[in-house]
C-alpha positions in Angstrom: -22.4 6.2 -25.3 -21.9 3.0 -24.3 -21.2 1.3 -20.8 -17.3 0.5 -20.8 -16.8 -2.7 -20.7 -13.2 -3.7 -21.9 -11.3 -0.6 -22.0 -8.0 -2.3 -23.1 -9.7 -2.2 -26.3 -9.3 1.3 -26.0 -6.1 2.4 -25.5 -4.6 4.8 -27.9 -8.0 6.6 -27.9 -9.5 10.4 -26.8 -10.6 10.5 -23.2 -13.2 13.4 -22.6 -14.6 15.0 -19.6 -18.4 14.7 -18.4 -19.0 17.7 -20.4 -17.3 16.5 -23.7 -14.2 18.4 -23.7 -11.0 16.2 -24.7 -8.5 15.5 -21.3 -6.3 13.5 -23.3 -5.4 9.9 -24.5 -5.8 6.3 -22.7 -2.6 5.0 -21.9 -3.2 2.1 -19.3 -5.7 0.4 -17.7 -5.4 -0.6 -13.7 -7.4 -3.0 -12.1 -8.1 -4.0 -8.5 -6.0 -6.6 -7.2 -8.8 -8.7 -5.9 -11.4 -8.3 -8.4 -9.2 -7.8 -11.5 -11.9 -5.8 -12.8 -10.8 -1.9 -14.0 -10.7 0.3 -11.4 -8.3 3.4 -12.7 -6.8 4.4 -16.3 -3.9 6.7 -16.9 -4.5 9.4 -19.5 -1.7 11.2 -21.2 -1.9 14.6 -20.5 0.5 18.0 -20.8 2.4 19.4 -23.4 4.7 18.2 -25.9 7.5 18.0 -23.9 6.2 17.6 -20.5 3.6 14.6 -20.7 2.6 12.6 -17.9 0.4 9.9 -16.7 -2.7 11.3 -14.7 -4.7 8.9 -12.9 -8.8 8.9 -13.3 -11.4 6.6 -11.7 -13.7 4.7 -14.5 -16.9 4.3 -12.1 -19.6 5.5 -14.5 -17.3 5.4 -17.9 -19.0 5.0 -21.1 -17.7 4.8 -24.6 -18.6 6.4 -28.0 -16.9 5.2 -31.3 -14.3 7.6 -30.9 -13.4 8.4 -27.2 -13.8 7.1 -23.4 -16.0 9.7 -21.4 -15.3 10.0 -17.6 -17.5 11.1 -15.1 -14.6 13.7 -14.0 -14.0 17.4 -15.4 -11.0 17.8 -17.4 -9.4 20.6 -14.8 -10.1 17.9 -11.7 -8.0 15.0 -14.0 -5.3 17.6 -14.5 -4.8 18.1 -11.2 -5.1 14.3 -10.2 -2.2 12.4 -9.0 0.0 11.3 -11.9 3.3 9.9 -12.8 5.9 10.1 -15.4 5.1 8.3 -18.8 8.4 5.9 -18.5 7.1 5.8 -14.8 5.1 3.8 -12.4 3.0 3.6 -9.4 4.4 3.0 -6.1 2.7 1.0 -3.2 3.1 3.9 -1.2 1.3 6.6 -4.1 -1.4 4.3 -4.3 -3.6 5.9 -1.2 -3.0 9.3 -2.8 -4.7 8.5 -5.9 -7.7 7.0 -4.1 -7.8 9.9 -1.8 -7.8 12.9 -4.6 -11.3 11.6 -5.7 -12.3 10.7 -2.6 -12.8 7.0 -2.8 -12.1 4.5 0.2 -8.6 2.7 -0.2 -9.2 0.4 2.6 -6.8 -0.9 4.8 -5.5 -4.0 3.1 -1.6 -4.4 3.5 -1.6 -5.8 -0.1 -1.8 -3.4 -2.9 -4.8 -2.2 -4.7 -4.1 -1.6 -8.2 -2.1 -3.3 -11.0 -1.6 -2.6 -14.7 -3.0 -4.6 -17.0 
């Protein structure tokens, strides 16, 4: 496993949890609006007719030839804030994503995440 440097290169690949369980497919990368560094990814999860995109922090993510490994268990990711597969993250929902993973959202008035 190697540190995940350019996650956009891994779109469409499997995402696995810290124990090697498949979570879903990497769908998008969300960057911090100040640093332009990857902050979260969305993972396509769910059943065939009920897919959604769950948010997962990229801190500590690594890559192998066939997958991106995140530092959170599958069960945690499946309970994470999510959007519809054709939806978008609203400004009012951003703090919920950070809070779910006990990450500091801060008090900036601007958006923290942008899809790249």
